[in-house]
N, C-alpha and C positions, 0 to 999 in steps of 0.2 A: 503180519509178525515181526517181529526183530527178535533172531537167534541169541542167544547167551553170548555167543563169540562175539556178534556184532554190536552187541549191546556194549560188551566189554571195550572193544575198540573205540567206541563211541565217547565211554567216558574216559578213556586215557586221550583221546582228542581235546576232550575239554579240559583236561589237567594241563597239555600242552599250551593250549590258548591260555589259560590262566597263567601259567607259568612266562610265556612269551610277553603278553599284555604286562603283566608284573614288572619283569626286567627293562621293558620299555620305558614303564613309568620310572624306573630307578633312575635311568641314561637320561631321560628328557628333563627330570627334576634336577639331577646333577649339572646339567648342561645349563640350566637357567641360573643357577646357584653359582657355579664356576664363573659364570660370565658377568655376572653381577659383582662379584669377589676381584675379577682380574681387571675389568673394564677391557677385555680383548674377547669379544665374541667370535671373531672368526677364527682364532687361535684353537678354539674348541671345538670347532665344528670337523677337524680334518683329522684323524689319526690318534686322539687322544683319547679312547675310550677309557682307559684304566685310570687317566687322571680325573676323570667326570665323577667316577665312582668313588675315588679316595677325596673330591671335594665334598659329596654327599654326606660321609662317614664324618667328615670333619665339623660340616655346617648342623650336623644335629647331635653335635656333644658326644660322639661316641655311640649312638642309638641307632645304629644299622641294624640290629637284630629287630628292631623297632620297623624301621623305615622299610624295609623289604617286604617283611609280613605284609605291612599295610598296602604297599603296591600291589602285592600277589592277591589280596583280598579285592582289590580294585578291580584287577585283571578279571578274576573268576567271576565278579558280579556282572561284568560286562558280557563275559560269555555266557553267562546264565541267560541274559537278558535277550541276547542274540538268540539263543536257541528256544526261547520260550517256555511255556510251562511244560510241554510234554518232554524235556531235556531231562537229564539224568541229573540227579541230585547231590553228585559228590562235589562239584564245584564250591558250593556256599559252604559245606560241612568242612572241606580243605581250608578255605579261606579265614573261616570263624578259628578254627585249630590253629592255624598260623598265627593270626593275629594275637591271639592269647598267648599263645607260646612265647612269642616274640616277646611281649609285653613281660611276662613274667622272667624272660631271661635278662631283660635290663634291669628290671627291679632287683633281681636276684643278685646281681653283679654290685651294683651299688652298695646292697645290703652287706655284702661280703667286704667290699672296700671298708665300709663303716664300722663292722665290727672285727674281722679277723685280718685285714690286709696286713702285707709286711711294709716295713720301712724299707723307703727306695732310697739310695745313694748313687748317683750317676757321677762318674768321674771322667771327665775329659781332658786329654793332655793334646793340646795344641801342636800340630803339625809333627806326630807321632807317627812313623812307620812300622807297618806291622813286622815287614822282613827284617826288622834291627833288635826282634824279641826272641828270647830263649824258646818262649812256648810255640813261635812259629818257624823254629831251627836255625835260627842264628847262631853262630858259633862261640861269640864272644859272650860273655857273661854280665850282660847289660841290665837284664831284669829278673833278679831271682825271687824276688817278693810276688811281682805279677806271673811269673812263672809256676809259683806255688798257688796262687788264687786259679789260673786257669787250669792246672792239673785238679783242683777239687771242685771246679764248676763246669760250666758249658762253655768250650772254646768255639768260636763262630769264624770259620775259616773262608767264608765267601760274601763277602760285603763289598760295597760299592757306595764312595762318599756320593753324595749328591751335589756337591760343588766342590772346587777346589779352592775356594774362598772361606775364611772363617765365618764371617757372619750369615750368610745364607745358609751353609753347611748348620751351624749351630742350630740357626731356627728352623731347619728340618729336623733336627732331633727332636727339638721341644713342641714341636706341632705334629709332627709325623706327614707332614704336607712337603710336596715338593718346591723347589726355590721358584718355579714358574708359577705355583698357586698361591704361597704366603706373601711372596711378591716384595721381599725385603732383598734391598741392594738390587734390585733389578729395573729396569725403565720400560713404562708403557705409555704409549703415546706421546713421548718426548717429555714427560713428567717423572723425575725422581719418586721411587718409590722405597726410601730406605727404611721406614717406620713399620712394625707391626700393626695392622690394623686392629682396633678394640674388637671388632668382630669374629676375629679369628680366635677359638680356644685353643690354650695351651695344655701341654701336660700338669703344670704347675695349678692352674685353674682347676681341672678335673679332680685332681686330689686333694686340693683346698675345700672344694665342695663337698667331697667326702671325709672330711673332718680332720686331714692332716695340715699339720705345721708345715710350711714352706719356706726353705730359706736357699738363698744362692751365695758362695765364695767364689769369686772371680776373679781374673786377671784383669779386667775392665778392657780398654780399648776397641776392639773389635766386637766384643759381647757385651760393651756397656749398656746402663738402664736407658740411653737417650734412643734406642733403637727398638725399644719395646719388650727387650729381654726380661724386663721385672715384672710382666704380665702375669698376674697370678700368685706373686711370690710375698710372703708376709715380710721379708727381709731381703733385699739383695745389695750384697756388697763387693767393692773392689780392693786389691791390694791386700797383700799381707795375708793371704787365705789359710794358709794352713793354722796357724796361731788363732785365727777368730773361730775358724771350723772346730777345733778340738774344746775351745772355750764354749762354745756355742752346744757340743754334744754332750758337754760334761752338765750344762743346765736344762736340756732336755731329753734326759735318758728315759723318761716316762712320756708315753703318748705317741701317736704314730706321727711320721715326720718324713718328709722328701727333701734329699740336701742335694744340690746341683754343686759339684765341685769343679773349678775350670783354672788351669796354669799354664802360661807361657813358657816353662822352665825348660821344656827341649827347643823352643823357638829358636832361630839365629836372632840376633849375631852370638855366637857359641862362645859368651864371654862367662867362664868359670873359675870358682878358687882353683889355687893351683894344684890341691889335692886330687879334683876332678882333671884338669886340664893335661895331666901326666899319666894318668889312670890308663889308658889303653897305646898310649905313645911316649915312652920315655926318653926318645933319641932325637926327636925332630928339634933342629935351633935356627927357624926361618925368621921371616919377617912377621907370620902370623903370630907365632908365640910372641913377639915383640911388642905387637898390637894388642893382643889379649893380656899381656902384663901390665902395660900402659892403662888400658881403659878400665883394668881393676883399681887401680889408685886414683882414678878419677871419681868425681861427684858429677852426676848428670842433673841432679836437681830431683832426682824422683826418689833412688835408691832401693833398698830389699831386692829380694830374687826377682822380682818381675821388671827390673830396672831396663827400659828401654828408651831407645830416642832415636831420630832418622840419623843424628850424627854418628852415633856408634854404630850402627847398622852400616853407615857409609863407609865409616873407616873400618871397620873390620873387612868388609868386601874388598875395598880398596886393596888391600895389603895382600890379596889371595892373587898369586900369579896363574892364571887359568891353564896355562899350558906347561905348568910346572907339577909332574906327579908328586913330589913329596908334599908340596902345599896341599894339594886336592886329597892325598891319603890324610895329611893331618886334620883337614877339615872333618872329614868322616869319623875320626877317631874321636873328636871333639864333640860330633854329633850324638855318637855312642856312648861319650862320658857322661853327656846332659840326661840320657835315659837312664843311665845307671844312679846319678845324682838324684833325680826325681823319683826313682824306686826306692831309694834308703832314705831320703828326706821328707817326701810326701807320701808315698803310696803306703809304707810300712807304719809309719805314724798313725795314719787315719786308718787302716785296717785293726792296727795293734790298740787304738782307742775303743773303737767298736766291740772288741773281744773283752778289753778290761771293764768294760761297763756293762757287760752282759748284753748288748745288743747285738752279736754277730749271727745269733740263731734265727733272730727275728726280722735279719735286714737282707734285702736284696740288693747286691752290689753290682754296678754295671759298670765297665771299664772300657772306655773308647776314647776315639779321635776322630776331630773333625774332616782332616784329609791327611 
């Protein structure tokens, strides 16, 4: 006869077996998926177990609450079969409850998004440093609008960019995958992989499937549609972002939406109208200022606040004497001025329009940067 205590220990061993087998199934399934997606089987075999789980999450379209219970159920079933008919019956019951609970959780999430999910606005400011913002303790008044937003919401203090490059970092933002998983602007087996695979599910696709209107207004360049950034968006537009964004909001004030907004306004070369150039340094009179003033008067063929060319970039940095403290300090103040310019001319009008249209209460605003 088996005592109650011994019977209990046997039951918990059974549960432990189910958990172990289930988790093993998750990791093995992830490995197969990840290796097929990346075409780098050996890479996944050593030390990257966390990425395997991430790959499983992505490939099942966010249905990990289903995938794990399914694996758990399979593990429990194997454990039951191994113990025979005389074994405790706890495993099958747990497996069934986990499977049903997981399916209910996934369907509940979809139903919540479809019925009461908030609007989502993601604002990405290219090359914006956290340590130059008032919300993170910077002394100069670079970001009054953003500081108010941070004070009213949640300020995240410990975040690591997944890449120092614009394209892979933004693709991580929109897919929740590491660059080595989504593969955009990485190299595998000497073959370039700069375009997102259609097999990868993006945030825009998930929200679109839940009934959201999806739109993006970006600075183009490293985040243009040719790299797959438009995947899942009803509209993906480049250039003159703010004006287009405000008009779109006016026309779509009813119904749920996901808006992705991106700008290079803080990116170098730091060529701003003179109002901003002298904002934080009114005394510098060196070669960098001369170059900025010349570039302001020239037409580079593109125009607008996102105007950028390799020639402008080269000429700006050629005017900076790296061993001249005055030049370096002025460039730093130009960067700060770009942040204040963005805060006043982009963020404030965008948040103001959401409020004026009565959308602020039902809209989640995420403000971030790529690196």
